[in-house]
N, C-alpha and C positions, 0 to 999 in steps of 0.2 A: 379442254384446251390442249394443244401439242405443246407437248416436255418441248423445252429449249434453254441451253445454257451458254453465253456468251462468256469467254474469256477476255479479261484486259491481260495487260505486258506481265502483270504480276501473277498470273494462273488466280486471280479471283473474279467470283461471279459476279456478273452486272445485273443479268437479266435471267430472273431462277422461277421458271414455270409460274403457278398460280401466288405465290407467294408477296409478290409486289400489289397483287390486289386484294390483300387482305387488309391494309390500311384505309380507315373510313376517314381520315382527315378530322377527326373530332377535335385535336387539340391539346388534348392530354397528354401527351408524351411528349413534346416542344417544352409544357408549362411545368413538368415533374424533373427536365433533365440537367443535372448538375451543372454537365456542361455547354449547355447553350445549342446543342446540336438538331440543324432545321430540319429533323426527320420528316415532315410534312413535302418539304422540297425535296427531299432525295428521292422518295418515296414518286413522287410526280417525276423526276428527272428520269428512273428506272422506266416506270409508265412510257412515258415520249418514246424511249427508247424503243421500246417492245412495239410500239404505236408505228414507228417508222418501218423494223423489219417484220410487220404484217402479223404479229403473234397477239394480237388484242383479243380476249374471250370475245364468243358469240353474240351474246347479250350488248358487248359494249359496240359491236359494229354495226347491229340492226338498229338501235338507240343513235347512231352516226347518220345513218340513212336518213332516218324518220327525220331527225334536225334539221339535216341539208336540204330536204325536198317539204317537209308541210312546217318546219321551227317549233317544233314540239317533239318530245320524247316518246311519245304514246302511240304513233302512228295514226294518228286521227288529223282530217281534213281541218287544214288552215284555216278556211272559211266558216266553220263550226266551233270557232273560238268564243265568241262572243254568247252563244247559244243559252248559256248558263242562267244568264241575264233575261231571259224572255220573261215578260210579266213583271218585272219585277222595278217598273219605273229608273232605268238606270240609261242615261244618255250616252252618246258618243261623244268623247271628247275632241272639244275645240280649243282653239286658242282663248285664252281670257278666263277657261275654268279653273278652278281654283288648285281643284286637285287630281290628277291621275292615280286611281285606283289600278294597279299592278297584279294579278288575282294571282299568277304562276299555274306554270303549265297541269298541273294535278287538279288545283280545285277549277280551271278550266274548261276539262273534261274527266277526270273520274270521277264515277258515280258517288263513292263516298267523301271523297274531299271537295265535291261541289257546296256541298252544304256548308263551308268555309267563305267561300263566295258569298252565296247568299246570306248568309248570315250578317257579312262585312257589308253587303248593300243596304239590307235592312236597315242594321244599326246606323250607319250613317245617311240614310234618308228621314230615320227618326232624329236625327240629331240635327237634319238641317245642313249638312255639307255637301257645299258646290264641287260636287265630283264626277266626272265619266271614265270610259275607258277606251281603250284602242282596239280591244278585239282583235280581229283578223290582220289589224298592220302591223302588230307585237308578233315576237319570235320569244322563244325560252331565251333568260338572261345569260343563259351559258356558263354557269359555275360547275354545276355538275360533268359537264364533258370536258371543260378544264381540267379537272382535277383527275380525270381520266386518262389525260396527256396529249390532249387532240387541242393545240394549243393555237392551230389554224382556224379550226371550224369554231372555236371561241372567239376568237378575234372580228371571224365573218358576222357571226351573231351580234358581238356587240356592236360593231360599225353601223348594222343595220338598225337596231335600235336607236343607238344615238341619234342617227341623223332621222329616224322617226319621231320622236323624242322634240328635236329642234325645232324641227318642219312643223309641228302641230303647237309649238308652245309651251311645251311643258317647263315647268318649273318645280313642282312638287312632287313626289312620288310615294303615294300609300300600299306598302307592301304585306301581303301574306306570310311570303316567306322570309325565312331566314338568310337562306340561300341568296334569292333576290337581291334580300336589305344587304348583304356581306358584299355582292358582287358591283350592284349600282352605286353604295357609299367606299367601297375600297378599291375598287377594282378599275373599274369604266373613268377615274378617274388618270388612268394612263393613259386615256386617248385625249387629254386636255380638257374636259370636262368636267362640272360639277352640279348636280340635279341635290335636292335638296331630298334625304331620304328619310322615311320614317316607317317602323314595324307597326303593324295594328296596334299591337299591344300597348306601344308606348301613345299614341294614338287615343287611345281607350282612355289609357290614364290622366291623358292634356282635357278629353272632352267631359269625362266625369267633373273633373276638377273644379273646369270652368263654368259648370253647372246646365252644360247644353246635354248632357245625358243623364236622365236619372232613370236609378234602378231601384223600382218599386216592389215587385213580383219577391216571395220568398224562394231559398233554392235552399231546401234543409237538406243538406248531404254531405259527407264527409268528402274531401276532396284532395289529393296528389297532386304538384305540379311537377312537370318532368321540363328541364330547362335544356330547352336545344340546344348540341353544342355551337351554332353560326350565331345565333342569337346570345349567348352564355357565353363560354368559354371566348369565343373569335372575337367578340363583340362587347362582351363585358354588360348587357341588359338581362340584369337579376329581378330587378325591384318593384319596376311596372308592373310585369302581369300578376306579382303576388299581390301589389297595391289594388289593384282592379277586384283580384279574386275577395281580399279583404272587405272589400264596401260591398258585395253582395248580401241582403239579406240573408240571413240563416246559413248561411256556408260557412262548414266548420274546415277549415286550411289545415292540412297534417306534412310533414316534411319526410321525407325520405331518408333512409342513410346516407346517400350518395347523392347529394343535389349542388347546387348554385356551382361553383368552382370543380365539383368532383362529381358532376352528373354524370351519369355511366351515358353512353352514346346509344342511341337508338340502333344505330350499325346502317342508316340511312343514306348516311354522310361519304364522297369520295368514290360513286357511282354504284356503291354496295345496294341502293333499293333498286337497281336493276338485273344485279346479281343473283345466281342460285347458292346461297348461301347453306350449308349441314344444318339441321336444326339445331344439333349440341352447341353450335358457334353463333347462336340469333341470340346478340344482346337483347331484340324488344321481348323475346322470353323472360329473361332474366329480368329484366327494368319490370314489365307486367307484375311477374311476381313478387316484387319488393313491394310495388304498390298496395296488393293486395294484403304482404305481410302487415302494413302499418295501418289497415283494417279501414283502407279507403272507397268509397263506393264510386267515384268518376276518377279516372286519370286524365288531368287536363293538362294540353299543351298549346303550342302555339307555333307548329310547322304544319306543314302539309307530309311532309316525308316522315317525320314522325309517327303522326295521325294512321298513313297509310301502311306502317312497320308496326305500330300497336295494335292495330285491328285485326292486320293478319296473323298476328300472334292471338288476340283472343280468341277468334274465330276457331281456331285449332284446337283450342281447349275442351275438355269434353263438359267443365262448367263453365261456359263463356259468359255465361249471365251474370256471373259472380263480382262483375266488373263495367264499368261504361268509359268506353273512350272519345274524348270530346274535345273541341280545339276552344282558346277560350271566348273567341267570337259567340261560338253554338250555345254557350252558359250564359253570356252578356245576352243575349236573344232573347232567350227565356224569360230574360228578367226584367226588361224595358217595358 
C-alpha cells in the first residue's frame, strides 16, 4: 500500500498508511473503553477518507469491483450463486414461502464453507421447514464493504436486496452469517424496512425445543465453542449456540479462557478476511491454540468468516489433524 499521511489544521494525522486497516470492528474496544469512545465509527470515518483519496488497499479494490459486478466478493459468477443447492431438494423462494434462507456469499461459493449451507438445508428439510432461496437474485448483504468505508456501494447493495425481498414477499430470513444477521437486523432498518431475522443457531435452538428436530446420534467428542464477534458482542447471542451443543448426545462442551463477551476475534471482520495479515498478527492462530490448550478435539463456530480464518490457520500447522474446525450446523447434521 502506498504510504500517505494527510494533516489536519492541528498537524495531526488523519489517514496514516496501513494502521487504519488493522481494526477488525470486533467491538471489544468500545465495550471496554471507560470514556465510551466510538472507536469503530472513528476507524470507519478514516477509511472513508482513504477511499475517497484513492488509497484503499489493493484487496479492497478487487473486492469492490467484484461486488459491483457480480454481487459477491469472491469474483464468482452471479448465475452460479445457487449451485451449492443442486440435488438437495431446495426450492426457489416464492411469495407465501415461510422462510427465506440466506446463506451468505462464502457458503454460496467457497469450497469449505459450502458445507454450512448444505448442512443447513439438510437440517431444515429434516425438520419439515417451508423454506426457499433466492440464489442469483440476491446480493452480498454489504456489511463488510461498509466496514471498509465504502458507504456508497453498501447502500447500493442494500437497496437492491431490499427491493428483491419486498418484490418476492420475504417476511422472515434465516441466515448463516452473523454479519448478514447484524446487517439485516440493525442496518437495513435505516432504509425504513424491518424483516424478521434469525441466525441459524437461534433457529436450531427453536426447532429442537419445539420437538421438530431430534438429535439421536452420539457425538462423543470434546468441543469448544468460539463466539463470533457479530453474533456475540455486537448482538448478545451467546446462550443459544451453547444450549444446542449441550443437547447433542455424548458431546462434552469445554470453554476457552476468552469466551462470551471476552471472546478473541478471529480476525475476519472489518474487511480483515480479504487482507494479507502477517502471520505474527493472525488472531486465528492464537484462537486455534487456545482451543487446543483446553483439550478440545473440535473447534465449533457459527460464522463463515470464522470458519475460513480458523481453517486457514489449521492447515498451516504441522499438526493440522490435532483439531477439527466445524460450523454448528455441521455438528447437528451428523446427529439427526
